[in-house]
C-alpha positions in Angstrom: 114.8 23.9 -119.9 116.9 23.0 -116.8 114.8 21.3 -114.2 115.5 23.8 -111.5 114.0 26.5 -113.7 110.7 24.6 -114.3 107.3 25.7 -112.9 107.1 22.3 -111.1 110.3 23.0 -109.3 109.1 26.5 -108.3 105.9 25.1 -107.0 107.6 22.4 -105.0 110.0 24.9 -103.6 107.1 27.1 -102.5 105.6 24.1 -100.7 108.8 23.1 -99.1 109.3 26.7 -97.7 106.2 26.3 -95.7 107.5 23.1 -94.1 110.8 24.8 -93.4 109.0 27.7 -91.7 107.3 25.2 -89.3 110.7 24.3 -87.7 112.7 27.5 -87.8 111.3 30.7 -86.3 112.2 34.3 -87.2 113.8 33.4 -90.5 114.5 36.3 -93.0 113.2 35.9 -96.5 116.8 35.4 -97.7 117.3 32.5 -95.2 114.0 30.9 -96.3 115.0 31.3 -99.9 118.4 29.7 -99.5 117.3 26.9 -97.2 114.2 26.1 -99.3 116.4 25.8 -102.4 118.7 23.3 -100.7 115.8 21.4 -99.2 113.9 21.2 -102.5 116.9 19.7 -104.3 117.3 17.3 -101.4 113.6 16.3 -101.6 113.9 15.7 -105.3 116.8 13.3 -104.6 114.9 11.7 -101.7 111.9 10.9 -103.8 114.1 9.4 -106.5 115.8 7.1 -104.0 112.6 6.2 -102.1 110.8 5.3 -105.3 113.9 3.7 -106.8 114.6 5.7 -110.0 117.7 7.6 -108.9 119.7 5.8 -111.6 117.5 7.2 -114.4 119.0 10.0 -116.5 115.9 12.2 -116.0 115.3 11.3 -112.3 114.9 15.0 -111.3 112.0 15.5 -113.7 110.4 12.2 -112.6 110.6 13.3 -108.9 108.9 16.6 -109.8 106.2 14.8 -111.8 105.7 12.4 -108.9 105.5 15.2 -106.3 103.0 17.1 -108.5 100.9 13.9 -109.0 100.8 13.1 -105.3 100.0 16.7 -104.3 97.1 16.7 -106.7 95.7 13.2 -106.4 96.5 12.4 -102.7 97.4 15.5 -100.8 97.2 13.7 -97.4 99.7 11.1 -98.5 101.9 13.9 -100.0 101.8 15.9 -96.7 102.6 12.8 -94.7 105.6 11.9 -96.9 107.0 15.4 -97.0 106.5 16.0 -93.3 108.3 12.8 -92.5 111.2 13.8 -94.7 111.2 17.4 -93.4 111.6 16.2 -89.8 114.7 14.3 -90.7 116.0 17.1 -93.0 115.7 19.7 -90.2 117.5 17.4 -87.7 120.3 16.9 -90.2 120.5 20.6 -91.0 121.0 21.3 -87.3 123.5 18.5 -86.9 125.5 18.8 -90.1 125.5 22.4 -91.2 127.7 25.1 -89.8 127.3 28.8 -90.7 130.4 31.0 -90.9 131.0 34.6 -91.9 134.5 34.1 -93.4 136.7 31.5 -95.0 139.2 29.3 -93.2 142.4 29.7 -95.3 143.5 26.1 -94.7 140.2 24.7 -95.8 140.1 26.9 -98.8 143.6 25.7 -99.9 142.6 22.1 -99.3 139.5 22.5 -101.5 141.6 24.2 -104.2 144.1 21.3 -104.2 141.2 18.8 -104.5 139.6 20.7 -107.4 142.9 21.0 -109.3 143.5 17.3 -108.9 140.1 15.9 -109.8 138.8 18.6 -112.2 140.5 17.0 -115.3 139.4 13.5 -114.3 135.8 14.7 -113.9 135.8 16.3 -117.4 137.1 13.1 -119.0 134.7 10.7 -117.2 131.6 12.8 -117.8 128.5 10.6 -117.4 130.5 7.9 -115.5 131.3 10.4 -112.8 127.7 11.4 -112.7 126.7 7.8 -112.2 129.0 7.5 -109.2 127.5 10.7 -107.8 124.0 9.3 -108.1 125.1 6.1 -106.4 126.6 8.3 -103.6 123.3 10.2 -103.3 121.4 7.0 -102.9 123.9 5.7 -100.3 123.7 8.9 -98.3 119.9 9.0 -98.2 119.6 5.4 -97.3 121.8 6.0 -94.3 119.7 9.0 -93.2 121.9 11.8 -94.6 119.1 13.7 -96.4 120.5 17.3 -96.2 122.9 18.8 -98.8 122.8 15.5 -100.6 124.1 16.9 -103.9 127.1 18.6 -102.3 128.0 15.7 -100.0 127.7 13.1 -102.8 129.9 15.2 -105.1 132.5 15.6 -102.4 132.5 11.9 -101.5 133.2 11.1 -105.2 135.9 13.8 -105.5 137.6 12.6 -102.3 137.8 9.1 -103.8 139.1 10.4 -107.2 141.7 12.5 -105.3 142.9 9.4 -103.4 143.3 7.6 -106.7 144.9 10.5 -108.5 147.4 11.0 -105.7 149.1 7.8 -106.5 148.7 7.8 -110.3 149.1 10.2 -113.2 145.9 11.8 -114.6 145.5 9.4 -117.5 146.4 6.4 -115.3 143.8 7.5 -112.7 141.1 7.8 -115.4 141.9 4.4 -116.8 141.9 2.8 -113.3 138.5 4.3 -112.5 137.1 3.2 -115.8 138.5 -0.3 -115.3 137.5 -0.6 -111.7 134.1 0.8 -111.1 133.4 -1.7 -108.3 136.4 -0.3 -106.4 135.0 3.2 -106.6 131.5 1.9 -105.5 133.0 0.1 -102.5 134.9 3.2 -101.6 131.7 5.2 -101.8 130.0 2.8 -99.5 132.8 2.9 -97.0 133.0 6.7 -97.0 129.3 7.1 -96.6 129.3 4.7 -93.7 132.0 6.7 -92.0 130.0 9.9 -92.5 126.9 8.2 -91.0 128.9 7.3 -87.9 130.4 10.8 -87.5 128.6 13.2 -85.1 129.1 16.8 -86.0 129.2 19.3 -88.9 129.9 18.1 -92.4 128.9 21.2 -94.4 130.2 24.7 -94.0 128.1 27.5 -95.4 129.8 30.8 -95.8 127.3 33.8 -95.6 127.8 37.4 -96.4 127.6 39.9 -93.6 124.5 41.3 -95.3 122.9 37.8 -95.5 120.2 38.6 -93.0 119.1 41.6 -95.0 119.9 41.3 -98.7 122.1 38.3 -99.6 121.9 34.6 -99.9 124.4 32.1 -98.4 126.6 29.9 -100.5 127.8 26.5 -99.7 131.5 26.6 -100.3 133.2 23.9 -98.1 132.8 20.4 -96.9 134.7 18.1 -94.7 
């Protein structure tokens, strides 16, 4: 069963939603649902980085198990840990996330070009690309970027692959990445440092006009 479909995930998401509600007033149920889903995935990543098992293949399950154990055996420690994380997460949501009602055509085209360029590379690299993403998640969280960590890490890696693929053919780009993992890691570190120094929105969330009544938002762009 996929980890986001597990009972442990649902329980943690329910807990996280209460922390979210402390910082945002007058949220609709749809807003709480969307934000709590993003935040729970971020908390799973945060725990894996904080307790140093982000590199494990099953780190998501380990984070859920750790959260369940702490909540049951030491609820005060668990509350302190989650509350400390939530304060930073809320700050970063307000700093990094921009809500929009419609797409920017230029941004949409840029995302399409990126996906067309790096899609074949990702499919060939498989687990190697996943390892780069996990390294990016760890780098982001260690610099204090704890919100939308999956999306941001994925786009950091895609940007680097796009840069490589723009100067080499597909097969050459794949071989270069496979032969030069340290180069990719150094590029991740450099890009994450740049993001940490940037002050402003990094994630664009497109929402339906009916979001506040019936629909959920969808993260569709990043810059």
